PDB file of N, CA, C and O in Angstrom:
ATOM      1  N   MET A   1      17.084   5.206   4.118  1.00  0.00           N
ATOM      2  CA  MET A   1      16.778   6.334   3.290  1.00  0.00           C
ATOM      3  C   MET A   1      15.234   6.620   3.428  1.00  0.00           C
ATOM      4  O   MET A   1      14.838   7.785   3.381  1.00  0.00           O
ATOM      5  N   ILE A   2      14.417   5.642   3.587  1.00  0.00           N
ATOM      6  CA  ILE A   2      13.034   5.830   3.672  1.00  0.00           C
ATOM      7  C   ILE A   2      12.607   6.585   5.075  1.00  0.00           C
ATOM      8  O   ILE A   2      11.887   7.583   5.065  1.00  0.00           O
ATOM      9  N   PRO A   3      13.036   6.106   6.060  1.00  0.00           N
ATOM     10  CA  PRO A   3      12.722   6.799   7.381  1.00  0.00           C
ATOM     11  C   PRO A   3      13.122   8.287   7.257  1.00  0.00           C
ATOM     12  O   PRO A   3      12.356   9.152   7.681  1.00  0.00           O
ATOM     13  N   LEU A   4      14.253   8.592   6.710  1.00  0.00           N
ATOM     14  CA  LEU A   4      14.587   9.978   6.659  1.00  0.00           C
ATOM     15  C   LEU A   4      13.826  10.776   5.814  1.00  0.00           C
ATOM     16  O   LEU A   4      13.582  11.930   6.166  1.00  0.00           O
ATOM     17  N   MET A   5      13.387  10.323   4.695  1.00  0.00           N
ATOM     18  CA  MET A   5      12.503  10.854   3.759  1.00  0.00           C
ATOM     19  C   MET A   5      11.102  11.084   4.368  1.00  0.00           C
ATOM     20  O   MET A   5      10.454  12.091   4.079  1.00  0.00           O
ATOM     21  N   VAL A   6      10.656  10.166   5.190  1.00  0.00           N
ATOM     22  CA  VAL A   6       9.309  10.389   5.806  1.00  0.00           C
ATOM     23  C   VAL A   6       9.452  11.404   6.958  1.00  0.00           C
ATOM     24  O   VAL A   6       8.670  12.354   6.990  1.00  0.00           O
ATOM     25  N   LEU A   7      10.433  11.261   7.937  1.00  0.00           N
ATOM     26  CA  LEU A   7      10.521  12.061   9.082  1.00  0.00           C
ATOM     27  C   LEU A   7      11.111  13.439   8.773  1.00  0.00           C
ATOM     28  O   LEU A   7      10.590  14.438   9.268  1.00  0.00           O
ATOM     29  N   LEU A   8      12.152  13.527   7.991  1.00  0.00           N
ATOM     30  CA  LEU A   8      12.865  14.856   7.704  1.00  0.00           C
ATOM     31  C   LEU A   8      12.201  15.603   6.456  1.00  0.00           C
ATOM     32  O   LEU A   8      12.031  16.823   6.476  1.00  0.00           O
ATOM     33  N   ALA A   9      11.866  14.875   5.463  1.00  0.00           N
ATOM     34  CA  ALA A   9      11.457  15.569   4.194  1.00  0.00           C
ATOM     35  C   ALA A   9       9.864  15.689   4.065  1.00  0.00           C
ATOM     36  O   ALA A   9       9.300  16.403   3.236  1.00  0.00           O
ATOM     37  N   GLY A  10       9.258  14.917   4.971  1.00  0.00           N
ATOM     38  CA  GLY A  10       7.765  15.078   5.072  1.00  0.00           C
ATOM     39  C   GLY A  10       6.997  14.398   4.015  1.00  0.00           C
ATOM     40  O   GLY A  10       5.863  14.792   3.741  1.00  0.00           O
ATOM     41  N   MET A  11       7.619  13.253   3.309  1.00  0.00           N
ATOM     42  CA  MET A  11       6.982  12.600   2.322  1.00  0.00           C
ATOM     43  C   MET A  11       6.118  11.507   3.071  1.00  0.00           C
ATOM     44  O   MET A  11       6.397  11.052   4.180  1.00  0.00           O
ATOM     45  N   ASP A  12       4.945  11.128   2.243  1.00  0.00           N
ATOM     46  CA  ASP A  12       4.238  10.005   2.785  1.00  0.00           C
ATOM     47  C   ASP A  12       4.959   8.739   2.502  1.00  0.00           C
ATOM     48  O   ASP A  12       5.895   8.717   1.702  1.00  0.00           O
ATOM     49  N   GLN A  13       4.516   7.606   3.185  1.00  0.00           N
ATOM     50  CA  GLN A  13       5.234   6.445   3.066  1.00  0.00           C
ATOM     51  C   GLN A  13       5.352   5.783   1.665  1.00  0.00           C
ATOM     52  O   GLN A  13       6.337   5.139   1.307  1.00  0.00           O
ATOM     53  N   HIS A  14       4.260   6.005   0.921  1.00  0.00           N
ATOM     54  CA  HIS A  14       4.174   5.572  -0.442  1.00  0.00           C
ATOM     55  C   HIS A  14       5.212   6.129  -1.334  1.00  0.00           C
ATOM     56  O   HIS A  14       5.916   5.394  -2.026  1.00  0.00           O
ATOM     57  N   LEU A  15       5.330   7.572  -1.328  1.00  0.00           N
ATOM     58  CA  LEU A  15       6.254   8.235  -2.040  1.00  0.00           C
ATOM     59  C   LEU A  15       7.630   7.925  -1.652  1.00  0.00           C
ATOM     60  O   LEU A  15       8.433   7.765  -2.571  1.00  0.00           O
ATOM     61  N   ALA A  16       8.042   7.810  -0.429  1.00  0.00           N
ATOM     62  CA  ALA A  16       9.353   7.584   0.033  1.00  0.00           C
ATOM     63  C   ALA A  16       9.775   6.211  -0.425  1.00  0.00           C
ATOM     64  O   ALA A  16      10.892   6.084  -0.926  1.00  0.00           O
ATOM     65  N   GLN A  17       8.984   5.186  -0.296  1.00  0.00           N
ATOM     66  CA  GLN A  17       9.217   3.855  -0.827  1.00  0.00           C
ATOM     67  C   GLN A  17       9.497   3.790  -2.253  1.00  0.00           C
ATOM     68  O   GLN A  17      10.443   3.145  -2.707  1.00  0.00           O
ATOM     69  N   GLY A  18       8.649   4.478  -2.984  1.00  0.00           N
ATOM     70  CA  GLY A  18       8.808   4.467  -4.518  1.00  0.00           C
ATOM     71  C   GLY A  18      10.056   5.221  -4.926  1.00  0.00           C
ATOM     72  O   GLY A  18      10.721   4.836  -5.887  1.00  0.00           O
ATOM     73  N   THR A  19      10.354   6.183  -4.285  1.00  0.00           N
ATOM     74  CA  THR A  19      11.595   6.939  -4.572  1.00  0.00           C
ATOM     75  C   THR A  19      12.791   6.062  -4.245  1.00  0.00           C
ATOM     76  O   THR A  19      13.740   5.964  -5.024  1.00  0.00           O
ATOM     77  N   SER A  20      12.735   5.457  -3.137  1.00  0.00           N
ATOM     78  CA  SER A  20      13.806   4.603  -2.741  1.00  0.00           C
ATOM     79  C   SER A  20      14.120   3.508  -3.760  1.00  0.00           C
ATOM     80  O   SER A  20      15.249   3.245  -4.175  1.00  0.00           O
ATOM     81  N   LEU A  21      12.946   2.884  -4.121  1.00  0.00           N
ATOM     82  CA  LEU A  21      13.062   1.730  -5.040  1.00  0.00           C
ATOM     83  C   LEU A  21      13.618   2.217  -6.516  1.00  0.00           C
ATOM     84  O   LEU A  21      14.290   1.448  -7.204  1.00  0.00           O
ATOM     85  N   LEU A  22      13.306   3.472  -6.926  1.00  0.00           N
ATOM     86  CA  LEU A  22      13.804   3.918  -8.160  1.00  0.00           C
ATOM     87  C   LEU A  22      15.273   4.033  -8.072  1.00  0.00           C
ATOM     88  O   LEU A  22      15.967   3.651  -9.013  1.00  0.00           O
ATOM     89  N   VAL A  23      15.848   4.592  -6.884  1.00  0.00           N
ATOM     90  CA  VAL A  23      17.221   4.868  -6.773  1.00  0.00           C
ATOM     91  C   VAL A  23      18.005   3.496  -6.682  1.00  0.00           C
ATOM     92  O   VAL A  23      19.108   3.363  -7.213  1.00  0.00           O
ATOM     93  N   MET A  24      17.342   2.427  -5.940  1.00  0.00           N
ATOM     94  CA  MET A  24      17.975   1.254  -5.850  1.00  0.00           C
ATOM     95  C   MET A  24      18.067   0.607  -7.159  1.00  0.00           C
ATOM     96  O   MET A  24      19.065  -0.052  -7.451  1.00  0.00           O
ATOM     97  N   ALA A  25      17.055   0.759  -7.988  1.00  0.00           N
ATOM     98  CA  ALA A  25      16.946   0.090  -9.318  1.00  0.00           C
ATOM     99  C   ALA A  25      18.104   0.642 -10.198  1.00  0.00           C
ATOM    100  O   ALA A  25      18.800  -0.138 -10.847  1.00  0.00           O
ATOM    101  N   LEU A  26      18.296   1.883 -10.219  1.00  0.00           N
ATOM    102  CA  LEU A  26      19.349   2.478 -10.966  1.00  0.00           C
ATOM    103  C   LEU A  26      20.706   2.001 -10.496  1.00  0.00           C
ATOM    104  O   LEU A  26      21.571   1.603 -11.276  1.00  0.00           O
ATOM    105  N   ALA A  27      20.856   2.063  -9.136  1.00  0.00           N
ATOM    106  CA  ALA A  27      22.285   1.512  -8.600  1.00  0.00           C
ATOM    107  C   ALA A  27      22.406   0.074  -9.038  1.00  0.00           C
ATOM    108  O   ALA A  27      23.480  -0.371  -9.442  1.00  0.00           O
ATOM    109  N   GLY A  28      21.320  -0.648  -8.961  1.00  0.00           N
ATOM    110  CA  GLY A  28      21.476  -2.101  -9.285  1.00  0.00           C
ATOM    111  C   GLY A  28      21.869  -2.290 -10.630  1.00  0.00           C
ATOM    112  O   GLY A  28      22.733  -3.124 -10.898  1.00  0.00           O
ATOM    113  N   LEU A  29      21.296  -1.567 -11.552  1.00  0.00           N
ATOM    114  CA  LEU A  29      21.564  -1.612 -13.133  1.00  0.00           C
ATOM    115  C   LEU A  29      23.106  -1.390 -13.184  1.00  0.00           C
ATOM    116  O   LEU A  29      23.816  -2.244 -13.714  1.00  0.00           O
ATOM    117  N   ILE A  30      23.584  -0.368 -12.693  1.00  0.00           N
ATOM    118  CA  ILE A  30      24.982  -0.011 -12.894  1.00  0.00           C
ATOM    119  C   ILE A  30      25.841  -1.020 -12.346  1.00  0.00           C
ATOM    120  O   ILE A  30      26.865  -1.376 -12.929  1.00  0.00           O
ATOM    121  N   GLY A  31      25.418  -1.556 -11.113  1.00  0.00           N
ATOM    122  CA  GLY A  31      26.332  -2.672 -10.482  1.00  0.00           C
ATOM    123  C   GLY A  31      26.259  -3.864 -11.388  1.00  0.00           C
ATOM    124  O   GLY A  31      27.276  -4.494 -11.678  1.00  0.00           O
ATOM    125  N   ALA A  32      25.001  -4.201 -11.864  1.00  0.00           N
ATOM    126  CA  ALA A  32      24.862  -5.521 -12.699  1.00  0.00           C
ATOM    127  C   ALA A  32      25.774  -5.351 -14.049  1.00  0.00           C
ATOM    128  O   ALA A  32      26.474  -6.282 -14.446  1.00  0.00           O
ATOM    129  N   LEU A  33      25.719  -4.261 -14.630  1.00  0.00           N
ATOM    130  CA  LEU A  33      26.514  -4.033 -15.768  1.00  0.00           C
ATOM    131  C   LEU A  33      28.129  -4.050 -15.478  1.00  0.00           C
ATOM    132  O   LEU A  33      28.902  -4.509 -16.319  1.00  0.00           O
ATOM    133  N   THR A  34      28.543  -3.563 -14.336  1.00  0.00           N
ATOM    134  CA  THR A  34      29.846  -3.661 -13.918  1.00  0.00           C
ATOM    135  C   THR A  34      30.218  -5.130 -13.711  1.00  0.00           C
ATOM    136  O   THR A  34      31.270  -5.555 -14.188  1.00  0.00           O
ATOM    137  N   HIS A  35      29.455  -5.860 -13.070  1.00  0.00           N
ATOM    138  CA  HIS A  35      29.713  -7.236 -12.861  1.00  0.00           C
ATOM    139  C   HIS A  35      29.705  -8.067 -14.087  1.00  0.00           C
ATOM    140  O   HIS A  35      30.441  -9.048 -14.194  1.00  0.00           O
ATOM    141  N   TYR A  36      28.803  -7.653 -15.105  1.00  0.00           N
ATOM    142  CA  TYR A  36      28.830  -8.347 -16.308  1.00  0.00           C
ATOM    143  C   TYR A  36      29.999  -8.201 -17.163  1.00  0.00           C
ATOM    144  O   TYR A  36      30.477  -9.146 -17.792  1.00  0.00           O
ATOM    145  N   ARG A  37      30.495  -6.923 -17.184  1.00  0.00           N
ATOM    146  CA  ARG A  37      31.850  -6.648 -17.777  1.00  0.00           C
ATOM    147  C   ARG A  37      33.053  -7.352 -17.192  1.00  0.00           C
ATOM    148  O   ARG A  37      34.033  -7.679 -17.862  1.00  0.00           O
ATOM    149  N   LEU A  38      32.901  -7.575 -15.804  1.00  0.00           N
ATOM    150  CA  LEU A  38      33.933  -8.310 -15.222  1.00  0.00           C
ATOM    151  C   LEU A  38      33.890  -9.865 -15.361  1.00  0.00           C
ATOM    152  O   LEU A  38      34.832 -10.578 -15.014  1.00  0.00           O
ATOM    153  N   GLY A  39      32.774 -10.317 -15.873  1.00  0.00           N
ATOM    154  CA  GLY A  39      32.571 -11.672 -16.158  1.00  0.00           C
ATOM    155  C   GLY A  39      31.950 -12.440 -14.966  1.00  0.00           C
ATOM    156  O   GLY A  39      32.048 -13.662 -14.862  1.00  0.00           O
ATOM    157  N   ASN A  40      31.274 -11.617 -14.032  1.00  0.00           N
ATOM    158  CA  ASN A  40      30.707 -12.240 -12.832  1.00  0.00           C
ATOM    159  C   ASN A  40      29.328 -12.614 -12.954  1.00  0.00           C
ATOM    160  O   ASN A  40      28.714 -12.804 -11.904  1.00  0.00           O
ATOM    161  N   VAL A  41      28.718 -12.756 -14.071  1.00  0.00           N
ATOM    162  CA  VAL A  41      27.335 -12.880 -14.294  1.00  0.00           C
ATOM    163  C   VAL A  41      27.061 -14.164 -15.090  1.00  0.00           C
ATOM    164  O   VAL A  41      27.667 -14.383 -16.139  1.00  0.00           O
ATOM    165  N   ARG A  42      26.129 -15.030 -14.583  1.00  0.00           N
ATOM    166  CA  ARG A  42      25.785 -16.233 -15.328  1.00  0.00           C
ATOM    167  C   ARG A  42      24.475 -16.033 -16.146  1.00  0.00           C
ATOM    168  O   ARG A  42      23.325 -16.044 -15.709  1.00  0.00           O
ATOM    169  N   ILE A  43      24.859 -15.865 -17.312  1.00  0.00           N
ATOM    170  CA  ILE A  43      23.805 -15.433 -18.323  1.00  0.00           C
ATOM    171  C   ILE A  43      22.709 -16.507 -18.434  1.00  0.00           C
ATOM    172  O   ILE A  43      21.601 -16.155 -18.838  1.00  0.00           O
ATOM    173  N   ASP A  44      22.932 -17.771 -18.110  1.00  0.00           N
ATOM    174  CA  ASP A  44      21.915 -18.672 -18.208  1.00  0.00           C
ATOM    175  C   ASP A  44      20.774 -18.577 -17.274  1.00  0.00           C
ATOM    176  O   ASP A  44      19.700 -19.108 -17.555  1.00  0.00           O
ATOM    177  N   ILE A  45      20.959 -17.920 -16.166  1.00  0.00           N
ATOM    178  CA  ILE A  45      19.871 -17.625 -15.192  1.00  0.00           C
ATOM    179  C   ILE A  45      19.313 -16.350 -15.090  1.00  0.00           C
ATOM    180  O   ILE A  45      18.357 -16.115 -14.352  1.00  0.00           O
ATOM    181  N   VAL A  46      19.943 -15.387 -15.901  1.00  0.00           N
ATOM    182  CA  VAL A  46      19.527 -14.141 -15.943  1.00  0.00           C
ATOM    183  C   VAL A  46      18.156 -13.788 -16.255  1.00  0.00           C
ATOM    184  O   VAL A  46      17.557 -12.932 -15.606  1.00  0.00           O
ATOM    185  N   TRP A  47      17.619 -14.438 -17.261  1.00  0.00           N
ATOM    186  CA  TRP A  47      16.176 -14.107 -17.748  1.00  0.00           C
ATOM    187  C   TRP A  47      15.265 -14.696 -16.781  1.00  0.00           C
ATOM    188  O   TRP A  47      14.207 -14.087 -16.620  1.00  0.00           O
ATOM    189  N   GLY A  48      15.467 -15.815 -16.067  1.00  0.00           N
ATOM    190  CA  GLY A  48      14.533 -16.337 -15.072  1.00  0.00           C
ATOM    191  C   GLY A  48      14.474 -15.429 -13.794  1.00  0.00           C
ATOM    192  O   GLY A  48      13.415 -15.241 -13.195  1.00  0.00           O
ATOM    193  N   LEU A  49      15.804 -14.811 -13.363  1.00  0.00           N
ATOM    194  CA  LEU A  49      15.730 -13.890 -12.314  1.00  0.00           C
ATOM    195  C   LEU A  49      15.058 -12.599 -12.684  1.00  0.00           C
ATOM    196  O   LEU A  49      14.293 -12.110 -11.852  1.00  0.00           O
ATOM    197  N   ALA A  50      15.255 -11.964 -13.875  1.00  0.00           N
ATOM    198  CA  ALA A  50      14.752 -10.879 -14.317  1.00  0.00           C
ATOM    199  C   ALA A  50      13.175 -10.945 -14.399  1.00  0.00           C
ATOM    200  O   ALA A  50      12.467 -10.023 -13.993  1.00  0.00           O
ATOM    201  N   THR A  51      12.679 -12.113 -14.959  1.00  0.00           N
ATOM    202  CA  THR A  51      11.242 -12.264 -14.949  1.00  0.00           C
ATOM    203  C   THR A  51      10.656 -12.361 -13.531  1.00  0.00           C
ATOM    204  O   THR A  51       9.579 -11.810 -13.302  1.00  0.00           O
ATOM    205  N   GLY A  52      11.232 -12.954 -12.682  1.00  0.00           N
ATOM    206  CA  GLY A  52      10.775 -13.077 -11.195  1.00  0.00           C
ATOM    207  C   GLY A  52      10.878 -11.642 -10.512  1.00  0.00           C
ATOM    208  O   GLY A  52      10.007 -11.225  -9.750  1.00  0.00           O
ATOM    209  N   ALA A  53      11.976 -10.953 -10.840  1.00  0.00           N
ATOM    210  CA  ALA A  53      12.062  -9.699 -10.264  1.00  0.00           C
ATOM    211  C   ALA A  53      10.987  -8.787 -10.771  1.00  0.00           C
ATOM    212  O   ALA A  53      10.362  -8.090  -9.972  1.00  0.00           O
ATOM    213  N   LEU A  54      10.742  -8.754 -12.045  1.00  0.00           N
ATOM    214  CA  LEU A  54       9.695  -7.878 -12.644  1.00  0.00           C
ATOM    215  C   LEU A  54       8.268  -8.218 -12.099  1.00  0.00           C
ATOM    216  O   LEU A  54       7.509  -7.331 -11.707  1.00  0.00           O
ATOM    217  N   ALA A  55       7.952  -9.492 -12.092  1.00  0.00           N
ATOM    218  CA  ALA A  55       6.765  -9.901 -11.549  1.00  0.00           C
ATOM    219  C   ALA A  55       6.503  -9.631 -10.157  1.00  0.00           C
ATOM    220  O   ALA A  55       5.428  -9.158  -9.789  1.00  0.00           O
ATOM    221  N   GLY A  56       7.532  -9.938  -9.298  1.00  0.00           N
ATOM    222  CA  GLY A  56       7.473  -9.553  -7.931  1.00  0.00           C
ATOM    223  C   GLY A  56       7.502  -8.063  -7.636  1.00  0.00           C
ATOM    224  O   GLY A  56       6.788  -7.619  -6.737  1.00  0.00           O
ATOM    225  N   GLY A  57       8.320  -7.245  -8.373  1.00  0.00           N
ATOM    226  CA  GLY A  57       8.057  -5.824  -8.359  1.00  0.00           C
ATOM    227  C   GLY A  57       6.700  -5.317  -8.449  1.00  0.00           C
ATOM    228  O   GLY A  57       6.155  -4.608  -7.602  1.00  0.00           O
ATOM    229  N   TYR A  58       6.135  -5.779  -9.663  1.00  0.00           N
ATOM    230  CA  TYR A  58       4.752  -5.326 -10.007  1.00  0.00           C
ATOM    231  C   TYR A  58       3.762  -5.711  -8.941  1.00  0.00           C
ATOM    232  O   TYR A  58       2.991  -4.881  -8.460  1.00  0.00           O
ATOM    233  N   LEU A  59       3.789  -7.131  -8.530  1.00  0.00           N
ATOM    234  CA  LEU A  59       2.881  -7.572  -7.527  1.00  0.00           C
ATOM    235  C   LEU A  59       3.054  -6.818  -6.153  1.00  0.00           C
ATOM    236  O   LEU A  59       2.075  -6.449  -5.503  1.00  0.00           O
ATOM    237  N   GLY A  60       4.338  -6.614  -5.752  1.00  0.00           N
ATOM    238  CA  GLY A  60       4.531  -5.980  -4.523  1.00  0.00           C
ATOM    239  C   GLY A  60       4.156  -4.464  -4.551  1.00  0.00           C
ATOM    240  O   GLY A  60       3.669  -3.967  -3.536  1.00  0.00           O
ATOM    241  N   ALA A  61       4.360  -3.714  -5.661  1.00  0.00           N
ATOM    242  CA  ALA A  61       4.034  -2.384  -5.722  1.00  0.00           C
ATOM    243  C   ALA A  61       2.424  -2.275  -5.765  1.00  0.00           C
ATOM    244  O   ALA A  61       1.820  -1.381  -5.171  1.00  0.00           O
ATOM    245  N   THR A  62       1.857  -3.176  -6.453  1.00  0.00           N
ATOM    246  CA  THR A  62       0.249  -3.149  -6.579  1.00  0.00           C
ATOM    247  C   THR A  62      -0.239  -3.404  -5.125  1.00  0.00           C
ATOM    248  O   THR A  62      -1.148  -2.700  -4.685  1.00  0.00           O
ATOM    249  N   ALA A  63       0.317  -4.372  -4.360  1.00  0.00           N
ATOM    250  CA  ALA A  63      -0.155  -4.660  -2.984  1.00  0.00           C
ATOM    251  C   ALA A  63       0.054  -3.443  -2.093  1.00  0.00           C
ATOM    252  O   ALA A  63      -0.835  -3.000  -1.366  1.00  0.00           O
ATOM    253  N   ALA A  64       1.295  -2.918  -2.188  1.00  0.00           N
ATOM    254  CA  ALA A  64       1.692  -1.809  -1.360  1.00  0.00           C
ATOM    255  C   ALA A  64       0.724  -0.583  -1.628  1.00  0.00           C
ATOM    256  O   ALA A  64       0.338   0.081  -0.666  1.00  0.00           O
ATOM    257  N   ASN A  65       0.328  -0.274  -2.900  1.00  0.00           N
ATOM    258  CA  ASN A  65      -0.624   0.715  -3.282  1.00  0.00           C
ATOM    259  C   ASN A  65      -1.980   0.516  -2.865  1.00  0.00           C
ATOM    260  O   ASN A  65      -2.739   1.484  -2.811  1.00  0.00           O
ATOM    261  N   LEU A  66      -2.393  -0.730  -2.540  1.00  0.00           N
ATOM    262  CA  LEU A  66      -3.692  -0.953  -1.897  1.00  0.00           C
ATOM    263  C   LEU A  66      -3.731  -0.649  -0.409  1.00  0.00           C
ATOM    264  O   LEU A  66      -4.798  -0.402   0.153  1.00  0.00           O
ATOM    265  N   LEU A  67      -2.526  -0.669   0.250  1.00  0.00           N
ATOM    266  CA  LEU A  67      -2.572  -0.335   1.663  1.00  0.00           C
ATOM    267  C   LEU A  67      -2.586   0.997   2.055  1.00  0.00           C
ATOM    268  O   LEU A  67      -1.899   1.808   1.433  1.00  0.00           O
ATOM    269  N   PRO A  68      -3.387   1.397   3.158  1.00  0.00           N
ATOM    270  CA  PRO A  68      -3.332   2.792   3.609  1.00  0.00           C
ATOM    271  C   PRO A  68      -1.899   3.064   4.169  1.00  0.00           C
ATOM    272  O   PRO A  68      -1.208   2.168   4.654  1.00  0.00           O
ATOM    273  N   ASP A  69      -1.545   4.228   4.078  1.00  0.00           N
ATOM    274  CA  ASP A  69      -0.282   4.775   4.530  1.00  0.00           C
ATOM    275  C   ASP A  69       0.204   4.277   5.921  1.00  0.00           C
ATOM    276  O   ASP A  69       1.389   4.017   6.131  1.00  0.00           O
ATOM    277  N   LEU A  70      -0.789   4.157   6.874  1.00  0.00           N
ATOM    278  CA  LEU A  70      -0.317   3.643   8.206  1.00  0.00           C
ATOM    279  C   LEU A  70       0.065   2.267   8.218  1.00  0.00           C
ATOM    280  O   LEU A  70       1.052   1.851   8.824  1.00  0.00           O
ATOM    281  N   TYR A  71      -0.830   1.459   7.450  1.00  0.00           N
ATOM    282  CA  TYR A  71      -0.459   0.007   7.399  1.00  0.00           C
ATOM    283  C   TYR A  71       0.807  -0.294   6.649  1.00  0.00           C
ATOM    284  O   TYR A  71       1.501  -1.261   6.963  1.00  0.00           O
ATOM    285  N   LEU A  72       1.147   0.583   5.583  1.00  0.00           N
ATOM    286  CA  LEU A  72       2.282   0.346   4.813  1.00  0.00           C
ATOM    287  C   LEU A  72       3.519   0.665   5.711  1.00  0.00           C
ATOM    288  O   LEU A  72       4.552   0.010   5.571  1.00  0.00           O
ATOM    289  N   THR A  73       3.431   1.579   6.553  1.00  0.00           N
ATOM    290  CA  THR A  73       4.488   2.012   7.524  1.00  0.00           C
ATOM    291  C   THR A  73       4.668   0.820   8.609  1.00  0.00           C
ATOM    292  O   THR A  73       5.783   0.423   8.948  1.00  0.00           O
ATOM    293  N   ILE A  74       3.597   0.352   9.061  1.00  0.00           N
ATOM    294  CA  ILE A  74       3.686  -0.790  10.076  1.00  0.00           C
ATOM    295  C   ILE A  74       4.362  -1.934   9.418  1.00  0.00           C
ATOM    296  O   ILE A  74       5.249  -2.509  10.049  1.00  0.00           O
ATOM    297  N   VAL A  75       4.044  -2.339   8.205  1.00  0.00           N
ATOM    298  CA  VAL A  75       4.542  -3.507   7.427  1.00  0.00           C
ATOM    299  C   VAL A  75       6.043  -3.149   7.214  1.00  0.00           C
ATOM    300  O   VAL A  75       6.881  -4.039   7.361  1.00  0.00           O
ATOM    301  N   PHE A  76       6.420  -1.891   6.875  1.00  0.00           N
ATOM    302  CA  PHE A  76       7.813  -1.601   6.598  1.00  0.00           C
ATOM    303  C   PHE A  76       8.689  -1.777   7.980  1.00  0.00           C
ATOM    304  O   PHE A  76       9.760  -2.378   8.055  1.00  0.00           O
ATOM    305  N   CYS A  77       8.095  -1.211   8.908  1.00  0.00           N
ATOM    306  CA  CYS A  77       8.814  -1.406  10.272  1.00  0.00           C
ATOM    307  C   CYS A  77       8.855  -2.704  10.690  1.00  0.00           C
ATOM    308  O   CYS A  77       9.853  -3.053  11.320  1.00  0.00           O
ATOM    309  N   GLY A  78       7.914  -3.563  10.460  1.00  0.00           N
ATOM    310  CA  GLY A  78       7.846  -4.801  10.880  1.00  0.00           C
ATOM    311  C   GLY A  78       8.958  -5.775  10.201  1.00  0.00           C
ATOM    312  O   GLY A  78       9.623  -6.613  10.809  1.00  0.00           O
ATOM    313  N   VAL A  79       9.015  -5.494   8.855  1.00  0.00           N
ATOM    314  CA  VAL A  79      10.097  -6.212   8.010  1.00  0.00           C
ATOM    315  C   VAL A  79      11.432  -5.691   8.494  1.00  0.00           C
ATOM    316  O   VAL A  79      12.337  -6.484   8.753  1.00  0.00           O
ATOM    317  N   GLY A  80      11.596  -4.309   8.632  1.00  0.00           N
ATOM    318  CA  GLY A  80      12.907  -3.896   9.132  1.00  0.00           C
ATOM    319  C   GLY A  80      13.298  -4.385  10.568  1.00  0.00           C
ATOM    320  O   GLY A  80      14.489  -4.609  10.785  1.00  0.00           O
ATOM    321  N   ALA A  81      12.458  -4.549  11.476  1.00  0.00           N
ATOM    322  CA  ALA A  81      12.661  -5.131  12.705  1.00  0.00           C
ATOM    323  C   ALA A  81      13.109  -6.641  12.655  1.00  0.00           C
ATOM    324  O   ALA A  81      14.005  -7.132  13.341  1.00  0.00           O
ATOM    325  N   TRP A  82      12.310  -7.309  11.701  1.00  0.00           N
ATOM    326  CA  TRP A  82      12.666  -8.849  11.546  1.00  0.00           C
ATOM    327  C   TRP A  82      14.022  -8.948  10.936  1.00  0.00           C
ATOM    328  O   TRP A  82      14.823  -9.759  11.402  1.00  0.00           O
ATOM    329  N   MET A  83      14.333  -8.208   9.957  1.00  0.00           N
ATOM    330  CA  MET A  83      15.640  -8.256   9.350  1.00  0.00           C
ATOM    331  C   MET A  83      16.703  -7.926  10.416  1.00  0.00           C
ATOM    332  O   MET A  83      17.675  -8.672  10.536  1.00  0.00           O
ATOM    333  N   GLY A  84      16.570  -6.957  11.109  1.00  0.00           N
ATOM    334  CA  GLY A  84      17.620  -6.611  12.191  1.00  0.00           C
ATOM    335  C   GLY A  84      17.633  -7.714  13.289  1.00  0.00           C
ATOM    336  O   GLY A  84      18.702  -7.953  13.850  1.00  0.00           O
ATOM    337  N   PHE A  85      16.678  -8.298  13.578  1.00  0.00           N
ATOM    338  CA  PHE A  85      16.642  -9.484  14.564  1.00  0.00           C
ATOM    339  C   PHE A  85      17.444 -10.622  13.984  1.00  0.00           C
ATOM    340  O   PHE A  85      18.171 -11.322  14.689  1.00  0.00           O
ATOM    341  N   ARG A  86      17.290 -10.799  12.628  1.00  0.00           N
ATOM    342  CA  ARG A  86      17.853 -11.940  11.989  1.00  0.00           C
ATOM    343  C   ARG A  86      19.469 -11.637  12.011  1.00  0.00           C
ATOM    344  O   ARG A  86      20.282 -12.513  12.306  1.00  0.00           O
ATOM    345  N   TYR A  87      19.806 -10.409  11.696  1.00  0.00           N
ATOM    346  CA  TYR A  87      21.281  -9.930  11.772  1.00  0.00           C
ATOM    347  C   TYR A  87      21.865 -10.170  13.061  1.00  0.00           C
ATOM    348  O   TYR A  87      22.998 -10.645  13.140  1.00  0.00           O
ATOM    349  N   LEU A  88      21.144  -9.863  14.145  1.00  0.00           N
ATOM    350  CA  LEU A  88      21.717 -10.048  15.501  1.00  0.00           C
ATOM    351  C   LEU A  88      21.747 -11.452  15.850  1.00  0.00           C
ATOM    352  O   LEU A  88      22.652 -11.836  16.591  1.00  0.00           O
ATOM    353  N   ARG A  89      20.855 -12.297  15.407  1.00  0.00           N
ATOM    354  CA  ARG A  89      20.882 -13.607  15.835  1.00  0.00           C
ATOM    355  C   ARG A  89      21.911 -14.431  15.113  1.00  0.00           C
ATOM    356  O   ARG A  89      22.322 -15.469  15.632  1.00  0.00           O
ATOM    357  N   VAL A  90      22.345 -14.029  13.953  1.00  0.00           N
ATOM    358  CA  VAL A  90      23.376 -14.868  13.206  1.00  0.00           C
ATOM    359  C   VAL A  90      24.707 -14.591  13.636  1.00  0.00           C
ATOM    360  O   VAL A  90      25.657 -15.187  13.129  1.00  0.00           O
TER     361      VAL A  90
END
């Protein structure tokens, strides 16, 4: 979604990544609620995971906001390439 927003919609990298994260957060919330209703959630670890996710999200967004657009794009491409390599290797 992010490359299409940058290349086709003309968004800068920061705006595209923020928009994508908002969409994923909403989809994740719906998915989590659905799994909770189906009994597929371990309540005893939810608060620890939620705390880590909120802290990581805040720190990651703050770090990304400090990077210029070009460097953020390079980091994004590097992480995507690394993940693709891991998928091919396994």
